[in-house]
VMD Tcl script that draws the C-alpha trace (Angstrom):
set ca {
  {37.24 143.89 -27.49}
  {35.09 145.14 -25.12}
  {35.24 148.93 -24.59}
  {36.40 148.31 -20.81}
  {39.55 146.06 -21.88}
  {39.98 148.64 -24.91}
  {39.60 152.03 -22.51}
  {42.33 150.45 -19.95}
  {44.65 149.64 -22.80}
  {44.50 153.40 -23.99}
  {45.30 154.90 -20.19}
  {48.39 155.62 -18.03}
  {47.66 152.04 -16.56}
  {48.14 150.22 -19.87}
  {51.70 149.05 -19.62}
  {51.15 147.89 -15.86}
  {48.25 146.07 -17.08}
  {49.71 144.48 -19.91}
  {52.94 143.29 -17.52}
  {50.41 141.75 -14.90}
  {48.79 140.08 -18.29}
  {51.60 138.01 -19.05}
  {52.54 137.57 -15.32}
  {49.45 135.80 -15.02}
  {49.72 133.86 -18.51}
  {53.08 132.66 -16.90}
  {52.04 131.57 -13.50}
  {49.43 129.79 -15.32}
  {51.95 128.05 -17.80}
  {50.11 129.73 -20.65}
  {52.11 130.33 -24.08}
  {51.44 134.11 -25.04}
  {50.26 133.99 -27.93}
  {48.37 136.93 -29.31}
  {44.82 134.75 -28.57}
  {45.49 134.50 -25.60}
  {47.22 137.65 -24.60}
  {43.58 138.74 -25.51}
  {41.93 135.99 -23.42}
  {43.94 136.89 -20.40}
  {43.26 140.45 -20.67}
  {39.54 140.17 -20.51}
  {40.44 137.35 -17.46}
  {42.33 139.90 -15.67}
  {40.65 143.09 -16.50}
  {36.97 141.98 -15.46}
  {37.63 139.43 -12.45}
  {33.95 139.49 -12.45}
  {33.14 138.38 -16.06}
  {32.01 135.22 -17.77}
  {35.05 134.53 -19.64}
  {36.84 134.86 -16.36}
  {35.03 132.69 -14.23}
  {35.32 129.93 -16.80}
  {38.96 130.07 -17.00}
  {39.12 130.00 -13.49}
  {37.11 127.15 -13.38}
  {39.63 125.75 -16.22}
  {42.32 126.36 -13.98}
  {40.63 124.87 -10.79}
  {40.32 121.63 -12.69}
  {44.19 121.57 -13.96}
  {42.38 122.01 -17.31}
  {45.89 122.95 -19.90}
  {44.71 125.60 -22.04}
  {45.59 124.33 -25.61}
  {45.09 126.19 -28.84}
  {42.19 124.35 -29.23}
  {40.86 125.10 -25.52}
  {41.73 129.07 -26.58}
  {39.42 129.16 -29.74}
  {36.67 127.63 -28.06}
  {36.78 130.60 -25.41}
  {37.19 132.62 -28.10}
  {34.52 131.74 -30.20}
  {32.14 131.64 -27.20}
  {33.09 134.37 -25.29}
  {34.84 137.11 -27.25}
  {32.18 137.19 -30.67}
  {31.74 140.87 -30.51}
  {35.53 141.50 -31.30}
  {35.42 138.53 -34.08}
  {32.11 139.97 -35.56}
  {33.17 143.22 -36.90}
  {36.02 141.82 -39.36}
  {33.74 138.72 -40.75}
  {31.26 141.73 -41.15}
  {33.50 144.14 -43.16}
  {34.55 141.12 -45.17}
  {30.81 141.06 -46.32}
  {30.73 144.68 -46.54}
  {33.37 144.97 -48.67}
  {32.49 142.64 -51.52}
  {28.51 144.32 -51.09}
  {30.10 147.35 -51.54}
  {31.98 146.03 -55.02}
  {28.56 144.26 -55.92}
  {26.64 147.32 -55.57}
  {29.73 149.65 -57.08}
  {29.35 147.15 -60.30}
  {25.56 147.27 -60.27}
  {25.84 151.10 -60.47}
  {28.23 151.15 -63.08}
  {25.71 149.11 -65.07}
  {23.16 151.19 -64.42}
  {24.81 154.20 -65.47}
  {25.71 152.61 -69.24}
  {22.32 151.58 -69.42}
  {21.05 155.10 -68.87}
  {23.28 156.48 -71.21}
  {22.47 153.91 -73.86}
  {18.64 154.95 -73.26}
  {19.47 158.38 -73.56}
  {21.68 158.04 -76.87}
  {18.65 155.70 -78.37}
  {16.32 158.82 -76.91}
  {18.53 161.31 -79.18}
  {18.51 158.74 -81.81}
  {14.79 158.38 -82.05}
  {14.35 162.32 -82.32}
  {16.92 162.93 -84.96}
  {15.04 159.84 -86.38}
  {12.01 161.60 -86.17}
  {13.26 164.52 -87.44}
  {14.81 163.34 -90.30}
  {11.72 161.35 -91.63}
  {9.85 164.51 -92.05}
  {12.88 165.85 -94.29}
  {13.27 162.76 -96.55}
  {12.37 162.81 -99.98}
  {13.91 159.20 -101.25}
  {13.79 155.46 -100.47}
  {17.34 155.50 -99.77}
  {16.96 157.86 -97.08}
  {14.26 155.94 -95.64}
  {16.28 153.04 -95.81}
  {19.42 154.67 -94.06}
  {17.18 155.88 -91.82}
  {15.23 152.41 -90.78}
  {19.10 150.50 -90.80}
  {20.41 153.36 -88.12}
  {17.18 152.41 -85.94}
  {17.57 148.92 -86.25}
  {21.34 149.42 -85.12}
  {20.39 151.10 -81.95}
  {17.35 149.11 -80.96}
  {20.24 146.02 -81.12}
  {22.19 147.88 -79.10}
  {19.70 148.98 -76.41}
  {18.49 145.24 -76.56}
  {21.84 144.06 -76.39}
  {22.75 146.45 -73.14}
  {19.56 145.82 -71.32}
  {20.36 141.85 -71.75}
  {23.82 142.63 -70.06}
  {22.09 145.05 -67.76}
  {19.47 141.98 -66.72}
  {21.96 139.20 -66.30}
  {24.34 141.23 -64.05}
  {21.57 141.97 -61.76}
  {20.77 139.10 -61.66}
  {24.31 137.73 -60.69}
  {23.93 140.69 -58.36}
  {21.13 139.49 -56.92}
  {22.44 135.55 -56.26}
  {25.72 137.03 -54.60}
  {23.39 139.21 -52.26}
  {21.70 136.19 -50.91}
  {24.76 134.31 -50.52}
  {26.09 137.01 -48.57}
  {22.97 137.24 -46.50}
  {23.48 133.74 -46.01}
  {26.96 134.35 -45.07}
  {26.19 136.74 -42.15}
  {23.61 134.85 -40.66}
  {25.94 131.88 -40.34}
  {27.96 134.78 -38.42}
  {25.37 135.60 -36.32}
  {24.63 131.59 -35.65}
  {28.52 130.63 -34.94}
  {28.58 133.96 -32.20}
  {25.87 132.51 -30.31}
  {26.91 128.99 -30.51}
  {28.91 126.94 -27.91}
  {31.71 125.18 -30.44}
  {32.03 121.95 -28.12}
  {28.37 121.22 -27.52}
  {26.53 123.22 -30.52}
  {24.37 124.20 -28.23}
  {23.65 128.25 -27.65}
  {26.58 129.59 -25.69}
  {25.98 132.06 -22.79}
  {25.65 134.97 -24.80}
  {22.45 133.83 -26.77}
  {20.99 132.45 -23.51}
  {21.11 135.52 -21.79}
  {19.84 137.60 -24.55}
  {16.63 135.05 -25.19}
  {16.21 135.09 -21.48}
  {15.80 138.90 -21.07}
  {13.57 138.47 -24.07}
  {11.52 136.08 -22.61}
  {10.86 138.12 -19.63}
  {10.20 140.78 -21.05}
  {5.93 140.62 -21.40}
  {4.35 140.37 -18.26}
  {1.38 138.87 -19.38}
  {1.40 135.91 -16.46}
  {2.02 133.35 -19.05}
  {4.01 130.58 -17.67}
  {7.83 130.15 -18.20}
  {10.15 127.95 -16.69}
  {13.62 127.86 -16.41}
  {16.40 124.84 -15.58}
  {19.87 125.13 -14.55}
  {21.41 121.87 -14.86}
  {25.25 120.48 -13.47}
  {26.99 117.70 -14.28}
  {27.65 115.94 -11.27}
  {31.26 115.59 -9.86}
  {32.90 116.84 -13.33}
  {35.71 117.87 -11.77}
  {36.76 114.27 -10.84}
  {35.81 113.15 -14.61}
  {38.67 115.49 -15.89}
  {41.29 114.70 -13.21}
  {41.12 111.12 -13.73}
  {40.59 111.14 -17.33}
  {41.83 113.81 -18.87}
  {40.34 117.19 -20.78}
  {39.56 115.49 -24.19}
  {37.21 112.72 -21.95}
  {35.36 115.42 -20.11}
  {34.99 117.31 -23.59}
  {33.32 113.85 -24.57}
  {31.35 113.80 -21.47}
  {29.55 117.50 -22.32}
  {29.16 116.62 -25.76}
  {27.08 113.65 -24.30}
  {25.21 115.74 -22.20}
  {24.32 118.14 -24.80}
  {22.76 115.46 -26.99}
  {20.50 114.49 -24.45}
  {19.39 117.94 -23.75}
  {19.17 118.75 -27.42}
  {16.79 115.33 -28.28}
  {14.34 115.86 -25.27}
  {14.49 119.79 -25.53}
  {13.83 119.99 -29.40}
  {12.90 123.21 -31.09}
  {10.26 124.80 -28.50}
  {12.63 124.75 -25.64}
  {15.82 126.57 -25.56}
  {18.74 124.58 -24.07}
  {22.15 126.67 -23.74}
  {25.61 125.76 -22.49}
  {25.98 127.95 -19.32}
  {29.21 128.12 -18.46}
  {32.06 125.16 -17.44}
  {29.86 122.03 -16.58}
  {26.28 123.78 -16.34}
  {23.79 124.05 -18.54}
  {20.20 125.71 -18.99}
  {17.22 125.56 -20.38}
  {14.13 128.42 -21.12}
  {10.72 126.10 -21.10}
  {8.32 129.08 -22.27}
  {4.41 128.13 -22.07}
  {5.08 124.99 -20.00}
  {3.46 124.27 -16.31}
  {5.71 123.47 -13.48}
  {4.47 119.82 -14.02}
  {5.54 119.48 -17.44}
  {8.84 121.22 -16.88}
  {9.24 118.60 -13.74}
  {8.85 115.48 -16.34}
  {10.92 117.06 -18.93}
  {14.03 117.62 -16.46}
  {13.70 113.81 -14.85}
  {13.56 112.25 -18.62}
  {16.84 114.62 -19.40}
  {17.92 113.19 -15.60}
  {17.01 109.57 -16.60}
  {18.46 109.31 -20.07}
  {22.02 110.93 -18.87}
  {22.14 108.69 -16.06}
  {20.74 105.23 -18.21}
  {24.20 105.01 -20.02}
  {27.34 103.56 -19.05}
  {30.13 105.71 -21.19}
  {33.47 104.44 -22.16}
  {36.48 106.18 -22.95}
  {36.75 106.43 -27.07}
  {40.58 106.47 -27.06}
  {40.45 103.29 -24.87}
  {37.56 101.76 -24.44}
  {37.54 102.41 -20.40}
  {34.87 102.03 -18.77}
  {33.71 105.19 -17.31}
  {30.83 104.54 -15.43}
  {27.40 106.55 -15.40}
  {27.14 110.58 -15.49}
  {24.48 111.60 -13.22}
  {23.71 115.48 -13.50}
  {21.64 117.80 -10.47}
  {19.38 120.67 -11.57}
  {17.09 123.10 -10.26}
  {14.27 125.14 -11.49}
  {11.92 128.14 -11.22}
  {8.82 129.05 -12.63}
  {8.51 133.00 -13.16}
  {6.93 134.85 -10.78}
  {4.50 137.73 -12.41}
  {6.97 140.79 -13.19}
  {10.37 139.00 -11.89}
  {13.34 140.06 -13.55}
  {15.15 137.67 -15.86}
  {18.16 137.95 -12.56}
  {15.99 137.13 -10.31}
  {14.28 133.82 -11.88}
  {17.85 132.91 -12.77}
  {18.92 133.26 -9.13}
  {16.24 131.17 -7.69}
  {16.78 128.46 -10.67}
  {20.22 128.62 -9.40}
  {19.50 128.11 -5.58}
  {17.65 125.62 -6.59}
  {20.46 123.96 -8.14}
  {22.56 123.99 -4.82}
  {19.76 122.64 -2.79}
  {20.02 119.64 -5.76}
  {23.31 119.28 -4.64}
  {22.94 119.60 -0.50}
  {20.82 116.85 -1.03}
  {23.15 114.59 -2.56}
  {22.74 115.21 -6.54}
  {21.50 113.41 -8.98}
  {18.31 114.77 -8.33}
  {15.66 117.74 -9.35}
  {14.92 120.86 -7.31}
  {11.76 123.17 -7.55}
  {12.22 126.86 -6.52}
  {9.61 127.89 -4.72}
  {6.44 129.06 -6.77}
  {5.20 131.88 -4.73}
  {7.59 134.84 -2.80}
  {7.92 133.96 0.90}
  {6.90 137.68 1.55}
  {3.41 137.11 -0.33}
  {3.08 133.65 1.49}
  {3.23 135.73 5.03}
  {1.00 138.30 4.13}
  {-1.21 135.68 2.57}
}
mol new
graphics top color blue
foreach p $ca { graphics top sphere $p radius 0.5 }
foreach p [lrange $ca 0 end-1] q [lrange $ca 1 end] { graphics top cylinder $p $q radius 0.2 }
display resetview
C-alpha cells in the first residue's frame, strides 16, 4: 500500500474515505472483497495515478471487474504491497537456515575445543607414561576423539552444503518475485513500473548515444470489447504483445504501458532503424485475420497506431515520453494504422538556427 493511502487511512478522514470507497465500488457494481477494496482505495485516493487511469479505462469500456481482472490489476499496479510478505517469508526461511548453520558451527567449535584439551592431556600423560598398557589406553582415547572430530566435521560439511543449496533456492525465489513484480500478468511483457524504471535508467547517461521511444495503441480497441467482450479483448492484447516480443527480441525493451497501449525503448538505434522496426510491427499485426477462440467467429484484422521520438541531448524521460505520446496522437489524427515520428530537433533550437 502506498504511503499516501496508508497515511489517509490513519488520519481523521479515514472513515469518510472508506465510505466513499464503498460508494464508488457500489456505483461501479464491484463486490467489496478485500482485494477490490484495496484497488478502489487507491482509485479514490490517487485519482491521477496509473491504477486509477487503468480502472477508469476499464469502466469506460464497460469491462466487468472480475476476480481475475482484479488480480491482474493488483499484480501490475500493487507490486510493492505484495512484495514485503513474500520477502518476509523468504527471510524467515533464511533466518532458520542461518540459525541451524550457527548451531552446527557452535557444536563443531566445541568438539574442536574438546579435542584440543584431549591432545593437551595426552601430551602431558605421555610424559609420565611408564608402561605399554598406559600408552595403549592413551592411543585408544586419541583414536576415539579423532573419530568424533571427523564425524562432527562431516556433519558440519553436509549441513553447510544443504544450507548453500537452500540459499541458492531462496535467491532464485527472490529473483522470481522480482520478475513477477515487474511483469504484466496478461501479456507477460514488462509492466508500467518496470518500463518507468528502465526509461529513467536509459535517460540517465547524457553521452549523446541514440535512444528511441515508441508508444503504440491498438486502434478501436473499445469496439472489440463492446462487440466481443473483454475476454476476446484480452486475446487481442496477447496477440499484439506476441508480435512485439518476436520483433523486439532481447535488445529492445517492450512493455504494456496501460490498457491497450504498449511502449518500446530502442537503445542505441537510429531513427531509421526504429521506424523500420515499428513498420514491421504495424504490418505484422495487420497481416492476420483473427478468430474468436471460443466460437471461431471472424474478428477481422487488428491495426495499431504508433508514435516515436528520438531523445534529444539532455532530455528527461518525462519529456521524451510526452513527445512520443504526442506523435501517437498525431497518428490517430491522421486516420490511425500509421506511424508518426516526433520532430528530431527542438523548435526553439531550429528558430535560433
